[in-house]
PyMOL commands that place a pseudoatom at each C-alpha (Angstrom):
pseudoatom trace, name=CA, resn=MET, resi=1, chain=A, elem=C, hetatm=0, pos=[7.913, -16.260, 2.143]
pseudoatom trace, name=CA, resn=ALA, resi=2, chain=A, elem=C, hetatm=0, pos=[4.765, -14.771, 0.598]
pseudoatom trace, name=CA, resn=LYS, resi=3, chain=A, elem=C, hetatm=0, pos=[5.082, -11.535, -1.373]
pseudoatom trace, name=CA, resn=ILE, resi=4, chain=A, elem=C, hetatm=0, pos=[2.455, -9.179, 0.098]
pseudoatom trace, name=CA, resn=ALA, resi=5, chain=A, elem=C, hetatm=0, pos=[1.502, -5.864, -1.501]
pseudoatom trace, name=CA, resn=ILE, resi=6, chain=A, elem=C, hetatm=0, pos=[-0.793, -3.036, -0.511]
pseudoatom trace, name=CA, resn=TYR, resi=7, chain=A, elem=C, hetatm=0, pos=[-2.947, -1.115, -2.945]
pseudoatom trace, name=CA, resn=ALA, resi=8, chain=A, elem=C, hetatm=0, pos=[-4.186, 1.866, -0.962]
pseudoatom trace, name=CA, resn=GLY, resi=9, chain=A, elem=C, hetatm=0, pos=[-6.676, 4.564, -1.791]
pseudoatom trace, name=CA, resn=SER, resi=10, chain=A, elem=C, hetatm=0, pos=[-9.993, 6.093, -0.889]
pseudoatom trace, name=CA, resn=PHE, resi=11, chain=A, elem=C, hetatm=0, pos=[-11.859, 3.990, -3.498]
pseudoatom trace, name=CA, resn=ASP, resi=12, chain=A, elem=C, hetatm=0, pos=[-14.842, 6.346, -3.407]
pseudoatom trace, name=CA, resn=PRO, resi=13, chain=A, elem=C, hetatm=0, pos=[-16.006, 4.450, -5.407]
pseudoatom trace, name=CA, resn=ILE, resi=14, chain=A, elem=C, hetatm=0, pos=[-13.882, 1.625, -6.790]
pseudoatom trace, name=CA, resn=THR, resi=15, chain=A, elem=C, hetatm=0, pos=[-13.696, 1.890, -10.592]
pseudoatom trace, name=CA, resn=ARG, resi=16, chain=A, elem=C, hetatm=0, pos=[-12.853, -0.493, -13.426]
pseudoatom trace, name=CA, resn=GLY, resi=17, chain=A, elem=C, hetatm=0, pos=[-9.392, 1.120, -13.396]
pseudoatom trace, name=CA, resn=HIS, resi=18, chain=A, elem=C, hetatm=0, pos=[-8.875, 0.093, -9.782]
pseudoatom trace, name=CA, resn=GLU, resi=19, chain=A, elem=C, hetatm=0, pos=[-10.140, -3.403, -10.579]
pseudoatom trace, name=CA, resn=ASP, resi=20, chain=A, elem=C, hetatm=0, pos=[-7.660, -3.627, -13.457]
pseudoatom trace, name=CA, resn=LEU, resi=21, chain=A, elem=C, hetatm=0, pos=[-4.729, -2.849, -11.158]
pseudoatom trace, name=CA, resn=VAL, resi=22, chain=A, elem=C, hetatm=0, pos=[-5.958, -5.317, -8.530]
pseudoatom trace, name=CA, resn=THR, resi=23, chain=A, elem=C, hetatm=0, pos=[-6.183, -8.108, -11.102]
pseudoatom trace, name=CA, resn=ARG, resi=24, chain=A, elem=C, hetatm=0, pos=[-2.828, -7.369, -12.717]
pseudoatom trace, name=CA, resn=SER, resi=25, chain=A, elem=C, hetatm=0, pos=[-1.096, -7.014, -9.326]
pseudoatom trace, name=CA, resn=LEU, resi=26, chain=A, elem=C, hetatm=0, pos=[-2.001, -10.607, -8.540]
pseudoatom trace, name=CA, resn=GLU, resi=27, chain=A, elem=C, hetatm=0, pos=[0.268, -11.681, -11.398]
pseudoatom trace, name=CA, resn=PHE, resi=28, chain=A, elem=C, hetatm=0, pos=[3.337, -10.804, -9.318]
pseudoatom trace, name=CA, resn=VAL, resi=29, chain=A, elem=C, hetatm=0, pos=[2.266, -10.935, -5.654]
pseudoatom trace, name=CA, resn=ASP, resi=30, chain=A, elem=C, hetatm=0, pos=[0.949, -13.757, -3.517]
pseudoatom trace, name=CA, resn=ARG, resi=31, chain=A, elem=C, hetatm=0, pos=[-1.424, -11.584, -1.534]
pseudoatom trace, name=CA, resn=LEU, resi=32, chain=A, elem=C, hetatm=0, pos=[-2.860, -8.126, -2.104]
pseudoatom trace, name=CA, resn=VAL, resi=33, chain=A, elem=C, hetatm=0, pos=[-4.293, -5.976, 0.658]
pseudoatom trace, name=CA, resn=VAL, resi=34, chain=A, elem=C, hetatm=0, pos=[-6.689, -3.401, -0.761]
pseudoatom trace, name=CA, resn=ALA, resi=35, chain=A, elem=C, hetatm=0, pos=[-6.343, -0.739, 1.915]
pseudoatom trace, name=CA, resn=VAL, resi=36, chain=A, elem=C, hetatm=0, pos=[-9.179, 1.755, 2.178]
pseudoatom trace, name=CA, resn=ALA, resi=37, chain=A, elem=C, hetatm=0, pos=[-7.993, 5.029, 3.640]
pseudoatom trace, name=CA, resn=ASN, resi=38, chain=A, elem=C, hetatm=0, pos=[-10.027, 6.337, 6.522]
pseudoatom trace, name=CA, resn=ASN, resi=39, chain=A, elem=C, hetatm=0, pos=[-9.385, 10.061, 6.150]
pseudoatom trace, name=CA, resn=SER, resi=40, chain=A, elem=C, hetatm=0, pos=[-11.548, 12.108, 8.519]
pseudoatom trace, name=CA, resn=ALA, resi=41, chain=A, elem=C, hetatm=0, pos=[-10.574, 15.309, 6.680]
pseudoatom trace, name=CA, resn=LYS, resi=42, chain=A, elem=C, hetatm=0, pos=[-12.502, 14.184, 3.586]
pseudoatom trace, name=CA, resn=ALA, resi=43, chain=A, elem=C, hetatm=0, pos=[-16.249, 13.844, 3.207]
pseudoatom trace, name=CA, resn=PRO, resi=44, chain=A, elem=C, hetatm=0, pos=[-16.565, 10.676, 1.105]
pseudoatom trace, name=CA, resn=LEU, resi=45, chain=A, elem=C, hetatm=0, pos=[-19.682, 9.814, -0.861]
pseudoatom trace, name=CA, resn=PHE, resi=46, chain=A, elem=C, hetatm=0, pos=[-19.716, 6.310, 0.645]
pseudoatom trace, name=CA, resn=ASP, resi=47, chain=A, elem=C, hetatm=0, pos=[-18.789, 5.509, 4.234]
pseudoatom trace, name=CA, resn=LEU, resi=48, chain=A, elem=C, hetatm=0, pos=[-15.919, 3.153, 5.013]
pseudoatom trace, name=CA, resn=ASP, resi=49, chain=A, elem=C, hetatm=0, pos=[-18.039, 0.005, 5.360]
pseudoatom trace, name=CA, resn=GLN, resi=50, chain=A, elem=C, hetatm=0, pos=[-19.893, 0.732, 2.115]
pseudoatom trace, name=CA, resn=ARG, resi=51, chain=A, elem=C, hetatm=0, pos=[-16.631, 1.257, 0.237]
pseudoatom trace, name=CA, resn=LYS, resi=52, chain=A, elem=C, hetatm=0, pos=[-15.236, -2.034, 1.556]
pseudoatom trace, name=CA, resn=LYS, resi=53, chain=A, elem=C, hetatm=0, pos=[-18.412, -3.894, 0.548]
pseudoatom trace, name=CA, resn=LEU, resi=54, chain=A, elem=C, hetatm=0, pos=[-18.329, -2.348, -2.927]
pseudoatom trace, name=CA, resn=ILE, resi=55, chain=A, elem=C, hetatm=0, pos=[-14.660, -3.302, -3.338]
pseudoatom trace, name=CA, resn=ARG, resi=56, chain=A, elem=C, hetatm=0, pos=[-15.378, -6.888, -2.309]
pseudoatom trace, name=CA, resn=ALA, resi=57, chain=A, elem=C, hetatm=0, pos=[-18.321, -7.040, -4.755]
pseudoatom trace, name=CA, resn=ALA, resi=58, chain=A, elem=C, hetatm=0, pos=[-16.162, -5.631, -7.564]
pseudoatom trace, name=CA, resn=VAL, resi=59, chain=A, elem=C, hetatm=0, pos=[-13.095, -7.844, -7.049]
pseudoatom trace, name=CA, resn=GLY, resi=60, chain=A, elem=C, hetatm=0, pos=[-14.911, -11.045, -6.108]
pseudoatom trace, name=CA, resn=ASN, resi=61, chain=A, elem=C, hetatm=0, pos=[-13.951, -13.596, -3.513]
pseudoatom trace, name=CA, resn=ASP, resi=62, chain=A, elem=C, hetatm=0, pos=[-10.367, -14.346, -4.507]
pseudoatom trace, name=CA, resn=ALA, resi=63, chain=A, elem=C, hetatm=0, pos=[-8.708, -15.567, -1.294]
pseudoatom trace, name=CA, resn=ARG, resi=64, chain=A, elem=C, hetatm=0, pos=[-5.516, -13.712, -2.264]
pseudoatom trace, name=CA, resn=ILE, resi=65, chain=A, elem=C, hetatm=0, pos=[-7.300, -10.343, -1.897]
pseudoatom trace, name=CA, resn=GLU, resi=66, chain=A, elem=C, hetatm=0, pos=[-7.937, -8.877, 1.525]
pseudoatom trace, name=CA, resn=VAL, resi=67, chain=A, elem=C, hetatm=0, pos=[-9.965, -5.662, 1.905]
pseudoatom trace, name=CA, resn=ARG, resi=68, chain=A, elem=C, hetatm=0, pos=[-9.150, -3.623, 5.011]
pseudoatom trace, name=CA, resn=ASP, resi=69, chain=A, elem=C, hetatm=0, pos=[-9.340, -0.061, 6.184]
pseudoatom trace, name=CA, resn=PHE, resi=70, chain=A, elem=C, hetatm=0, pos=[-6.520, 1.874, 7.790]
pseudoatom trace, name=CA, resn=THR, resi=71, chain=A, elem=C, hetatm=0, pos=[-5.861, 5.182, 9.489]
pseudoatom trace, name=CA, resn=GLY, resi=72, chain=A, elem=C, hetatm=0, pos=[-2.531, 6.902, 9.793]
pseudoatom trace, name=CA, resn=LEU, resi=73, chain=A, elem=C, hetatm=0, pos=[0.677, 6.283, 7.920]
pseudoatom trace, name=CA, resn=LEU, resi=74, chain=A, elem=C, hetatm=0, pos=[0.640, 3.723, 5.129]
pseudoatom trace, name=CA, resn=VAL, resi=75, chain=A, elem=C, hetatm=0, pos=[4.116, 2.529, 6.160]
pseudoatom trace, name=CA, resn=ASP, resi=76, chain=A, elem=C, hetatm=0, pos=[2.798, 1.624, 9.614]
pseudoatom trace, name=CA, resn=PHE, resi=77, chain=A, elem=C, hetatm=0, pos=[-0.084, -0.291, 8.075]
pseudoatom trace, name=CA, resn=ALA, resi=78, chain=A, elem=C, hetatm=0, pos=[2.357, -2.023, 5.703]
pseudoatom trace, name=CA, resn=ARG, resi=79, chain=A, elem=C, hetatm=0, pos=[4.414, -3.131, 8.690]
pseudoatom trace, name=CA, resn=GLU, resi=80, chain=A, elem=C, hetatm=0, pos=[1.257, -4.441, 10.379]
pseudoatom trace, name=CA, resn=VAL, resi=81, chain=A, elem=C, hetatm=0, pos=[0.262, -6.605, 7.385]
pseudoatom trace, name=CA, resn=LYS, resi=82, chain=A, elem=C, hetatm=0, pos=[3.890, -7.529, 6.582]
pseudoatom trace, name=CA, resn=ALA, resi=83, chain=A, elem=C, hetatm=0, pos=[3.766, -5.978, 3.099]
pseudoatom trace, name=CA, resn=SER, resi=84, chain=A, elem=C, hetatm=0, pos=[6.960, -5.345, 1.175]
pseudoatom trace, name=CA, resn=LEU, resi=85, chain=A, elem=C, hetatm=0, pos=[5.352, -3.553, -1.799]
pseudoatom trace, name=CA, resn=ILE, resi=86, chain=A, elem=C, hetatm=0, pos=[3.026, -0.626, -2.344]
pseudoatom trace, name=CA, resn=ILE, resi=87, chain=A, elem=C, hetatm=0, pos=[1.109, -0.631, -5.630]
pseudoatom trace, name=CA, resn=ARG, resi=88, chain=A, elem=C, hetatm=0, pos=[0.279, 2.776, -7.125]
pseudoatom trace, name=CA, resn=GLY, resi=89, chain=A, elem=C, hetatm=0, pos=[-1.467, 3.572, -10.373]
pseudoatom trace, name=CA, resn=LEU, resi=90, chain=A, elem=C, hetatm=0, pos=[-0.330, 6.344, -12.698]
pseudoatom trace, name=CA, resn=ARG, resi=91, chain=A, elem=C, hetatm=0, pos=[-2.990, 7.514, -15.146]
pseudoatom trace, name=CA, resn=ALA, resi=92, chain=A, elem=C, hetatm=0, pos=[-1.159, 10.584, -16.404]
pseudoatom trace, name=CA, resn=VAL, resi=93, chain=A, elem=C, hetatm=0, pos=[2.152, 12.384, -16.121]
pseudoatom trace, name=CA, resn=SER, resi=94, chain=A, elem=C, hetatm=0, pos=[0.439, 14.784, -13.703]
pseudoatom trace, name=CA, resn=ASP, resi=95, chain=A, elem=C, hetatm=0, pos=[0.041, 11.901, -11.207]
pseudoatom trace, name=CA, resn=PHE, resi=96, chain=A, elem=C, hetatm=0, pos=[3.761, 11.170, -11.224]
pseudoatom trace, name=CA, resn=GLU, resi=97, chain=A, elem=C, hetatm=0, pos=[5.129, 14.129, -9.259]
pseudoatom trace, name=CA, resn=TYR, resi=98, chain=A, elem=C, hetatm=0, pos=[2.872, 13.571, -6.242]
pseudoatom trace, name=CA, resn=GLU, resi=99, chain=A, elem=C, hetatm=0, pos=[3.269, 9.780, -6.329]
pseudoatom trace, name=CA, resn=PHE, resi=100, chain=A, elem=C, hetatm=0, pos=[7.053, 10.088, -6.672]
pseudoatom trace, name=CA, resn=GLN, resi=101, chain=A, elem=C, hetatm=0, pos=[7.220, 12.332, -3.584]
pseudoatom trace, name=CA, resn=MET, resi=102, chain=A, elem=C, hetatm=0, pos=[5.053, 9.917, -1.612]
pseudoatom trace, name=CA, resn=ALA, resi=103, chain=A, elem=C, hetatm=0, pos=[7.180, 6.945, -2.682]
pseudoatom trace, name=CA, resn=LEU, resi=104, chain=A, elem=C, hetatm=0, pos=[10.350, 8.716, -1.545]
pseudoatom trace, name=CA, resn=MET, resi=105, chain=A, elem=C, hetatm=0, pos=[8.800, 9.672, 1.798]
pseudoatom trace, name=CA, resn=ASN, resi=106, chain=A, elem=C, hetatm=0, pos=[7.587, 6.099, 2.312]
pseudoatom trace, name=CA, resn=ARG, resi=107, chain=A, elem=C, hetatm=0, pos=[11.090, 4.832, 1.527]
pseudoatom trace, name=CA, resn=HIS, resi=108, chain=A, elem=C, hetatm=0, pos=[12.516, 7.334, 4.028]
pseudoatom trace, name=CA, resn=LEU, resi=109, chain=A, elem=C, hetatm=0, pos=[10.093, 6.136, 6.721]
pseudoatom trace, name=CA, resn=SER, resi=110, chain=A, elem=C, hetatm=0, pos=[10.436, 2.455, 5.865]
pseudoatom trace, name=CA, resn=PRO, resi=111, chain=A, elem=C, hetatm=0, pos=[13.547, 1.683, 3.754]
pseudoatom trace, name=CA, resn=GLY, resi=112, chain=A, elem=C, hetatm=0, pos=[12.539, -1.912, 2.971]
pseudoatom trace, name=CA, resn=LEU, resi=113, chain=A, elem=C, hetatm=0, pos=[9.160, -0.940, 1.546]
pseudoatom trace, name=CA, resn=GLU, resi=114, chain=A, elem=C, hetatm=0, pos=[9.196, -0.591, -2.256]
pseudoatom trace, name=CA, resn=THR, resi=115, chain=A, elem=C, hetatm=0, pos=[6.685, 1.234, -4.438]
pseudoatom trace, name=CA, resn=VAL, resi=116, chain=A, elem=C, hetatm=0, pos=[5.657, -0.226, -7.779]
pseudoatom trace, name=CA, resn=PHE, resi=117, chain=A, elem=C, hetatm=0, pos=[4.024, 2.145, -10.260]
pseudoatom trace, name=CA, resn=MET, resi=118, chain=A, elem=C, hetatm=0, pos=[1.550, 0.560, -12.645]
pseudoatom trace, name=CA, resn=VAL, resi=119, chain=A, elem=C, hetatm=0, pos=[0.097, 2.086, -15.785]
pseudoatom trace, name=CA, resn=PRO, resi=120, chain=A, elem=C, hetatm=0, pos=[-3.587, 1.316, -16.303]
pseudoatom trace, name=CA, resn=SER, resi=121, chain=A, elem=C, hetatm=0, pos=[-4.895, -0.518, -19.314]
pseudoatom trace, name=CA, resn=LEU, resi=122, chain=A, elem=C, hetatm=0, pos=[-5.702, 1.749, -22.260]
pseudoatom trace, name=CA, resn=ASP, resi=123, chain=A, elem=C, hetatm=0, pos=[-9.447, 1.337, -21.832]
pseudoatom trace, name=CA, resn=THR, resi=124, chain=A, elem=C, hetatm=0, pos=[-9.379, 2.494, -18.179]
pseudoatom trace, name=CA, resn=THR, resi=125, chain=A, elem=C, hetatm=0, pos=[-6.817, 5.325, -18.334]
pseudoatom trace, name=CA, resn=TYR, resi=126, chain=A, elem=C, hetatm=0, pos=[-9.410, 8.103, -18.343]
pseudoatom trace, name=CA, resn=ILE, resi=127, chain=A, elem=C, hetatm=0, pos=[-11.471, 6.740, -15.429]
pseudoatom trace, name=CA, resn=SER, resi=128, chain=A, elem=C, hetatm=0, pos=[-11.234, 8.354, -12.002]
pseudoatom trace, name=CA, resn=SER, resi=129, chain=A, elem=C, hetatm=0, pos=[-13.506, 8.093, -8.982]
pseudoatom trace, name=CA, resn=SER, resi=130, chain=A, elem=C, hetatm=0, pos=[-14.171, 11.837, -9.019]
pseudoatom trace, name=CA, resn=ILE, resi=131, chain=A, elem=C, hetatm=0, pos=[-15.269, 11.795, -12.675]
pseudoatom trace, name=CA, resn=VAL, resi=132, chain=A, elem=C, hetatm=0, pos=[-17.444, 8.730, -12.053]
pseudoatom trace, name=CA, resn=ARG, resi=133, chain=A, elem=C, hetatm=0, pos=[-19.115, 10.460, -9.074]
pseudoatom trace, name=CA, resn=GLU, resi=134, chain=A, elem=C, hetatm=0, pos=[-19.792, 13.570, -11.157]
pseudoatom trace, name=CA, resn=VAL, resi=135, chain=A, elem=C, hetatm=0, pos=[-21.241, 11.604, -14.080]
pseudoatom trace, name=CA, resn=ALA, resi=136, chain=A, elem=C, hetatm=0, pos=[-23.493, 9.658, -11.702]
pseudoatom trace, name=CA, resn=ARG, resi=137, chain=A, elem=C, hetatm=0, pos=[-24.521, 12.812, -9.813]
pseudoatom trace, name=CA, resn=LEU, resi=138, chain=A, elem=C, hetatm=0, pos=[-25.611, 14.411, -13.087]
pseudoatom trace, name=CA, resn=GLY, resi=139, chain=A, elem=C, hetatm=0, pos=[-27.590, 11.326, -14.110]
pseudoatom trace, name=CA, resn=GLY, resi=140, chain=A, elem=C, hetatm=0, pos=[-25.183, 9.987, -16.735]
pseudoatom trace, name=CA, resn=SER, resi=141, chain=A, elem=C, hetatm=0, pos=[-24.446, 6.347, -17.385]
pseudoatom trace, name=CA, resn=VAL, resi=142, chain=A, elem=C, hetatm=0, pos=[-21.498, 4.847, -15.515]
pseudoatom trace, name=CA, resn=GLU, resi=143, chain=A, elem=C, hetatm=0, pos=[-21.827, 1.531, -17.342]
pseudoatom trace, name=CA, resn=GLY, resi=144, chain=A, elem=C, hetatm=0, pos=[-18.382, 0.188, -18.174]
pseudoatom trace, name=CA, resn=LEU, resi=145, chain=A, elem=C, hetatm=0, pos=[-16.738, 2.590, -15.733]
pseudoatom trace, name=CA, resn=VAL, resi=146, chain=A, elem=C, hetatm=0, pos=[-17.646, 0.664, -12.570]
pseudoatom trace, name=CA, resn=HIS, resi=147, chain=A, elem=C, hetatm=0, pos=[-18.879, -2.780, -11.595]
pseudoatom trace, name=CA, resn=PRO, resi=148, chain=A, elem=C, hetatm=0, pos=[-22.705, -3.015, -11.894]
pseudoatom trace, name=CA, resn=VAL, resi=149, chain=A, elem=C, hetatm=0, pos=[-23.063, -3.266, -8.090]
pseudoatom trace, name=CA, resn=VAL, resi=150, chain=A, elem=C, hetatm=0, pos=[-21.147, 0.016, -7.759]
pseudoatom trace, name=CA, resn=GLY, resi=151, chain=A, elem=C, hetatm=0, pos=[-23.308, 1.572, -10.485]
pseudoatom trace, name=CA, resn=GLU, resi=152, chain=A, elem=C, hetatm=0, pos=[-26.435, 0.585, -8.538]
pseudoatom trace, name=CA, resn=ALA, resi=153, chain=A, elem=C, hetatm=0, pos=[-25.012, 2.047, -5.320]
pseudoatom trace, name=CA, resn=LEU, resi=154, chain=A, elem=C, hetatm=0, pos=[-24.234, 5.320, -7.095]
pseudoatom trace, name=CA, resn=ALA, resi=155, chain=A, elem=C, hetatm=0, pos=[-27.732, 5.482, -8.600]
pseudoatom trace, name=CA, resn=ASP, resi=156, chain=A, elem=C, hetatm=0, pos=[-29.297, 4.781, -5.188]
pseudoatom trace, name=CA, resn=ARG, resi=157, chain=A, elem=C, hetatm=0, pos=[-27.147, 7.431, -3.518]
pseudoatom trace, name=CA, resn=PHE, resi=158, chain=A, elem=C, hetatm=0, pos=[-28.023, 10.163, -5.981]
pseudoatom trace, name=CA, resn=ARG, resi=159, chain=A, elem=C, hetatm=0, pos=[-31.678, 9.137, -6.194]
pseudoatom trace, name=CA, resn=SER, resi=160, chain=A, elem=C, hetatm=0, pos=[-31.925, 9.551, -2.443]
pseudoatom trace, name=CA, resn=GLY, resi=161, chain=A, elem=C, hetatm=0, pos=[-30.225, 12.947, -2.601]
pseudoatom trace, name=CA, resn=ARG, resi=162, chain=A, elem=C, hetatm=0, pos=[-27.097, 11.715, -0.795]
for i in range(1, 162): cmd.bond("trace and resi %d" % i, "trace and resi %d" % (i + 1))
show_as sticks, trace
zoom trace
């Protein structure tokens, strides 16, 4: 039976750190569903379809990677795609407390669903979507922080004034 994992987030936008976790996750799963959260309470920079297109451009056309959006509980989505693992990245100790609580709640809601915490590579540890957005908004270079297609989309967005 195939080992299916979910890597969920807002990916607004996808960064080199996200890409790193996607690539390394494929070393121990057969299929990875990159699940883009559709959270109506947030006002994302890129709409859902744009984020999915940027993710696909950044991660390439590997048949083992599926890019989908979801609304609601991650455990329900995991059941839908038959995932047994949730992949979460931990950049800093400050991420751990929130992620630990979420992992325990997910286990409570779906006991067979495991969470795997991954530490980013050293060269991507400091990258976050919010910092990338701010750098781009202020006209700074995001080269090396995001895929070139994502960099172009950020430049276009801020050139057009949002």
